[in-house]
C-alpha positions as CSV (number, residue, x, y, z in Angstrom):
1,M,-20.9,13.6,2.8
2,R,-17.4,13.4,3.3
3,P,-15.6,10.5,1.9
4,D,-14.3,7.7,4.5
5,R,-12.9,5.5,1.8
6,P,-9.6,3.7,2.9
7,I,-6.4,4.8,0.8
8,F,-3.6,1.8,0.1
9,V,0.0,3.3,-0.7
10,I,1.3,0.9,-3.2
11,G,4.5,1.0,-5.5
12,C,8.1,-0.7,-5.6
13,P,9.8,-0.8,-2.7
14,R,12.1,2.3,-2.1
15,S,10.2,4.0,-4.1
16,G,9.1,6.9,-1.8
17,T,6.2,5.2,-0.2
18,T,7.3,5.5,3.2
19,M,7.0,9.6,2.6
20,L,3.6,9.6,0.6
21,Q,2.6,7.8,3.7
22,L,3.5,10.7,5.9
23,M,2.0,12.9,3.5
24,L,-1.2,11.7,4.0
25,H,-1.1,11.1,7.6
26,S,0.2,15.2,7.8
27,H,-3.6,15.7,6.3
28,G,-5.9,17.1,8.9
29,R,-8.6,13.6,7.8
30,I,-6.6,10.8,7.0
31,A,-4.4,8.5,9.2
32,V,-1.9,6.3,7.8
33,P,0.3,4.1,10.1
34,P,3.7,2.4,10.0
35,E,3.8,-1.0,8.1
36,T,2.0,-3.5,9.4
37,R,1.7,-7.3,8.4
38,F,-1.8,-9.0,9.2
39,L,-4.1,-7.7,6.2
40,T,-2.8,-10.1,3.5
41,S,-1.9,-12.7,6.1
42,A,-5.8,-12.7,7.7
43,Y,-6.8,-13.3,4.0
44,F,-4.4,-16.0,2.8
45,H,-5.1,-18.3,6.2
46,R,-9.1,-17.0,5.8
47,R,-10.2,-21.0,6.3
48,L,-8.3,-21.2,9.2
49,H,-9.6,-18.4,11.0
50,G,-13.1,-19.3,9.9
51,D,-16.5,-17.5,9.6
52,M,-16.4,-14.2,10.7
53,R,-20.1,-14.4,11.8
54,D,-19.3,-16.8,14.7
55,A,-18.1,-14.0,17.5
56,D,-15.8,-16.6,18.7
57,N,-14.3,-16.8,15.4
58,R,-13.6,-12.8,15.6
59,R,-12.1,-13.0,19.0
60,K,-9.6,-15.5,18.0
61,L,-8.7,-13.5,14.7
62,A,-8.8,-10.3,16.7
63,E,-6.4,-11.3,19.2
64,W,-4.2,-13.1,16.9
65,I,-3.9,-9.8,14.9
66,A,-3.3,-7.6,18.6
67,T,-0.3,-10.3,20.2
68,D,1.5,-12.0,17.3
69,K,4.8,-10.7,16.5
70,T,4.4,-10.9,12.8
71,T,1.6,-8.4,12.3
72,K,3.5,-5.3,13.7
73,F,-0.2,-4.4,15.6
74,R,2.0,-3.1,18.5
75,E,3.2,-0.2,15.5
76,L,-0.4,1.3,15.8
77,G,-0.3,2.2,19.4
78,I,-3.6,1.0,19.8
79,E,-5.1,-0.4,23.2
80,R,-4.9,-4.3,22.2
81,T,-7.9,-5.4,24.8
82,A,-10.5,-2.2,23.2
83,Y,-9.4,-3.7,19.6
84,V,-10.6,-7.2,20.5
85,R,-13.7,-6.1,22.2
86,R,-14.4,-3.5,19.0
87,A,-14.0,-6.2,16.2
88,V,-16.1,-9.2,18.3
89,E,-19.0,-6.4,18.5
90,G,-18.5,-5.2,15.4
91,P,-19.7,-6.9,11.5
92,G,-19.6,-10.3,11.0
93,S,-17.0,-9.8,7.8
94,L,-12.9,-10.6,7.6
95,G,-12.7,-7.1,6.2
96,S,-15.0,-5.4,9.3
97,V,-12.3,-7.5,12.0
98,T,-9.1,-6.2,10.3
99,G,-10.3,-2.8,9.4
100,E,-11.3,-2.0,13.5
101,A,-7.5,-1.9,14.0
102,F,-7.0,0.8,11.4
103,R,-10.2,2.5,12.0
104,A,-9.2,2.7,15.6
105,Y,-5.4,4.0,14.9
106,A,-7.5,6.8,13.1
107,E,-9.5,7.5,16.1
108,R,-5.7,7.8,18.1
109,F,-5.7,10.8,15.8
110,G,-9.5,12.0,15.8
111,K,-9.5,11.7,12.5
112,P,-12.5,9.9,10.8
113,R,-10.5,8.5,7.8
114,W,-7.7,5.2,7.7
115,G,-4.7,4.4,5.2
116,D,-2.3,1.7,4.6
117,K,0.8,1.6,3.4
118,R,2.9,-1.8,2.2
119,P,4.6,-1.9,-1.5
120,S,3.6,-5.1,-1.7
121,Y,0.4,-4.3,-1.9
122,I,0.6,-3.4,-5.9
123,K,0.3,-7.8,-5.9
124,H,-2.8,-8.1,-3.8
125,V,-5.0,-5.4,-5.1
126,D,-7.7,-7.4,-6.1
127,V,-7.4,-9.0,-2.5
128,L,-7.6,-5.8,-0.6
129,L,-10.9,-4.8,-3.2
130,R,-12.1,-8.0,-2.0
131,L,-11.9,-6.8,1.6
132,F,-12.9,-3.5,1.3
133,P,-14.6,-3.1,-1.9
134,D,-14.8,1.1,-1.8
135,A,-11.1,1.1,-1.3
136,Q,-8.7,4.0,-3.2
137,F,-5.5,3.1,-4.5
138,V,-2.3,5.2,-4.8
139,H,0.5,4.3,-7.1
140,L,3.9,6.0,-6.3
141,I,6.2,5.2,-9.2
142,R,10.0,6.1,-9.1
143,D,12.8,5.5,-11.6
144,G,13.6,2.3,-11.9
145,R,17.2,2.3,-11.5
146,D,17.2,4.4,-8.6
147,C,14.9,1.2,-6.7
148,V,16.8,-1.3,-7.6
149,A,20.1,1.0,-6.7
150,S,18.4,1.5,-3.3
151,L,17.4,-2.1,-3.0
152,K,20.7,-2.8,-2.9
153,E,21.8,-1.1,-0.1
154,M,18.8,-2.4,2.7
155,P,19.9,-4.5,5.0
156,W,16.6,-6.5,5.2
157,Y,16.6,-6.9,1.5
158,T,18.6,-10.4,0.9
159,L,17.8,-11.1,-2.9
160,D,20.2,-10.3,-5.5
161,V,20.1,-7.8,-8.1
162,F,18.1,-9.8,-10.7
163,H,15.1,-10.1,-8.3
164,A,15.1,-6.1,-7.5
165,I,15.0,-5.5,-11.2
166,A,12.0,-8.1,-11.8
167,T,10.4,-6.4,-8.3
168,W,10.5,-2.8,-10.4
169,A,9.2,-4.5,-13.9
170,E,6.0,-6.0,-12.0
171,S,5.0,-3.1,-10.4
172,V,4.8,-1.2,-13.3
173,D,3.0,-3.6,-14.9
174,L,0.5,-4.2,-12.4
175,G,0.0,-0.3,-12.3
176,W,-0.9,-0.8,-15.9
177,S,-3.2,-3.7,-15.4
178,H,-5.0,-1.9,-12.6
179,A,-5.4,1.2,-14.7
180,E,-6.9,-0.4,-17.5
181,R,-9.1,-2.6,-15.6
182,L,-10.1,-1.0,-12.2
183,P,-13.3,1.4,-12.0
184,A,-12.7,5.3,-12.5
185,G,-11.8,7.1,-9.4
186,T,-10.4,3.9,-8.0
187,Y,-6.6,3.9,-9.1
188,Y,-4.3,7.2,-9.2
189,E,-0.3,7.3,-9.8
190,L,2.2,9.9,-9.7
191,R,6.0,10.0,-9.5
192,Y,8.6,10.9,-6.9
193,E,10.4,12.8,-9.0
194,D,7.4,14.8,-9.7
195,L,6.3,14.7,-6.0
196,T,9.5,15.7,-4.6
197,A,10.1,18.5,-7.2
198,D,7.0,20.2,-6.5
199,P,4.6,18.6,-4.0
200,E,2.1,21.3,-3.4
201,S,0.6,20.6,-6.7
202,E,0.9,17.4,-6.8
203,L,-0.2,16.8,-3.3
204,S,-3.4,19.0,-4.8
205,R,-3.9,16.8,-7.3
206,L,-4.0,13.6,-5.3
207,C,-6.6,15.3,-3.0
208,G,-8.7,15.9,-5.8
209,F,-8.6,12.1,-6.9
210,L,-9.4,11.3,-3.0
211,G,-12.4,13.4,-2.2
212,E,-10.3,15.6,0.1
213,E,-9.7,19.6,0.3
214,F,-5.9,20.1,0.2
215,D,-4.1,20.6,3.4
216,P,-0.8,22.3,3.3
217,A,0.7,20.4,6.2
218,M,1.1,17.8,3.8
219,C,4.4,19.5,2.3
220,E,6.1,19.3,5.5
221,P,5.7,15.4,6.1
222,R,9.2,15.2,8.7
223,Y,7.0,16.8,11.7
224,M,4.7,13.2,11.5
225,A,7.9,10.8,10.7
226,T,8.4,10.8,14.8
227,T,5.0,9.4,14.9
228,A,4.4,7.4,12.0
229,V,7.9,6.0,11.3
230,P,9.8,3.6,13.6
231,A,12.9,4.7,15.0
232,R,14.2,1.3,14.6
233,K,13.9,1.6,10.9
234,V,17.0,3.7,10.2
235,W,16.9,3.4,6.8
236,H,14.2,5.8,6.0
237,S,16.1,8.8,8.0
238,N,15.5,10.6,5.2
239,T,11.9,11.2,6.4
240,H,12.8,13.0,9.4
241,K,14.1,16.0,7.0
242,D,12.6,18.4,4.9
243,V,11.5,17.1,0.8
244,T,14.7,16.4,-1.3
245,R,15.3,15.9,-4.5
246,A,18.9,14.9,-3.8
247,R,18.7,11.2,-4.5
248,V,17.2,11.5,-7.6
249,G,19.4,10.2,-10.3
250,S,21.4,8.6,-7.8
251,W,21.7,5.4,-9.2
252,A,24.4,6.9,-11.9
253,T,26.8,6.2,-8.9
254,R,25.3,3.9,-7.1
255,L,24.9,1.1,-9.7
256,A,27.7,-1.1,-11.7
257,P,27.9,-0.5,-15.5
258,W,27.1,-4.0,-16.2
259,E,23.8,-3.2,-13.7
260,I,22.8,0.0,-15.5
261,A,22.9,-2.2,-18.8
262,L,21.1,-4.6,-17.7
263,C,18.3,-2.1,-16.6
264,E,18.2,-0.4,-19.2
265,Q,17.9,-2.8,-21.8
266,V,14.7,-5.4,-19.6
267,L,13.6,-2.2,-18.0
268,G,14.1,0.6,-21.6
269,S,10.5,0.1,-22.6
270,R,9.3,0.6,-18.8
271,L,11.3,3.6,-18.1
272,K,10.7,5.4,-21.0
273,S,7.2,4.8,-21.0
274,Q,7.3,6.8,-17.5
275,G,9.2,9.3,-18.9
276,Y,12.4,8.3,-17.5
277,E,15.3,8.9,-20.1
278,L,17.8,6.4,-20.9
279,T,21.6,6.9,-21.3
280,G,22.2,4.8,-24.3
281,S,24.7,2.3,-22.4
282,P,26.2,-0.9,-23.8
283,R,23.6,-3.9,-24.2
284,A,23.6,-6.3,-21.4
285,S,25.8,-9.3,-21.4
286,L,24.0,-12.3,-22.4
287,E,25.1,-14.0,-19.0
288,H,23.2,-11.2,-17.2
289,L,20.1,-11.6,-19.5
290,L,19.2,-15.3,-18.9
291,A,19.9,-14.7,-15.5
292,Y,17.8,-12.3,-15.0
293,H,14.8,-13.7,-17.8
294,R,15.3,-17.1,-15.5
295,T,14.9,-15.1,-12.1
296,V,11.6,-13.5,-13.9
297,A,10.4,-17.0,-14.7
298,R,10.9,-18.3,-11.1
299,R,8.9,-15.0,-9.6
300,R,6.4,-16.0,-12.1
301,L,5.7,-19.2,-11.8
302,S,5.6,-18.8,-7.7
303,R,2.6,-16.0,-8.5
304,L,1.0,-18.4,-10.3
305,D,1.0,-20.7,-8.0
306,Q,-0.6,-18.6,-4.9
307,L,-3.2,-17.0,-7.8
308,A,-4.2,-20.9,-8.5
309,R,-4.3,-21.7,-4.6
310,D,-7.0,-18.5,-4.0
311,Q,-8.9,-19.2,-6.8
312,V,-9.7,-22.5,-5.2
313,N,-10.0,-21.4,-2.0
314,R,-12.9,-19.0,-3.5
315,L,-14.7,-21.6,-4.9
316,R,-15.5,-22.1,-0.6
317,E,-15.3,-19.6,1.2
318,P,-15.2,-19.8,5.0
319,G,-18.0,-16.7,5.9
320,P,-18.7,-13.2,4.4
321,L,-15.2,-11.3,3.3
322,P,-16.3,-7.3,2.8
323,A,-16.0,-4.8,5.4
324,M,-19.3,-3.0,6.8
325,L,-17.6,-0.1,8.3
326,T,-18.0,2.9,5.7
327,S,-20.4,4.5,4.0
328,G,-19.8,3.0,0.9
329,Q,-19.3,-0.4,2.0
330,L,-22.3,-0.7,3.9
331,S,-24.1,0.8,1.0
332,L,-22.3,-2.0,-1.4
333,A,-23.5,-4.9,1.4
334,R,-27.2,-2.6,1.1
335,I,-26.9,-1.9,4.8
336,P,-29.0,1.3,5.9
337,Q,-27.1,4.0,7.1
338,P,-27.6,5.8,10.3
339,R,-29.3,8.6,9.4
340,T,-27.5,12.1,10.4
341,P,-28.8,15.5,12.2
342,S,-28.6,17.1,8.4
343,D,-30.8,14.5,7.2
344,Q,-33.0,15.3,9.6
345,L,-33.3,18.8,9.2
346,I,-33.9,18.1,5.6
347,D,-37.0,16.1,6.3
348,R,-38.5,19.2,8.4
């Protein structure tokens, strides 16, 4: 049976995840839409949405996904009424109602397999596995100094450089945790620098992990940019061009000397573990180190608070969570799968 597992692209913001999204979307069997904003929101507000075994609750959730401006549903380019109908008629679980939107997006392109891309998903891998227990995760890692330099320039990034550095550190640390604890065939890492240097080799290996044949179209993602990258996202303009290494190492001229010093001091072991060389810059000032560690402490407390609240909510789930849409999900739910024509031929 051909694989139909959901694929999630994760990583630190500005690490090249949009480029990788387009590469995957260029594959003949995989559709990965622009970023949406409803998966984790639907999960963390699941008690408000109620038991998805109730068709009326499925309708209300699907209508929220399809109409609320915060969900970015319009980026999918699918018909709202048709999605709500298929969500109501589909399986009664939270993962199924949300997954139907992505499945409809894949069908829009005549593809059997869907994915999703959002860098912040790296903090919610356990949540996504609760919704899609057969999911696969692809973590794209980029030199942390380049990520920090790029984040500083984004019009939508309103935090300071200390938060930017902490964001990259968290993504690497979470990656190590996922690599250690997730089952084989679930988590995969690759580096932005390697992907841009030799797209064919890196994508061939990635396809092997995904259980797919390599598609040469993946090496020319610019052809999918007009379809899968909203025009308003001008910070993704490079996705409309050939794959390039022009920005690799550009942090050297985009970061101030004190920012480089701080990056290399607090991220040094992580950078070296990922194969990045340090410049040997002077030590960061005590003032900058204290500011960074205060930021890290606040972020950690916020994350622990969210995890604690979710653990409490897990004790009183409003209804089923796992999707029942793919062959793997149906198998895990112990639901008999439809017999294919080839199965019937074997019986004869």
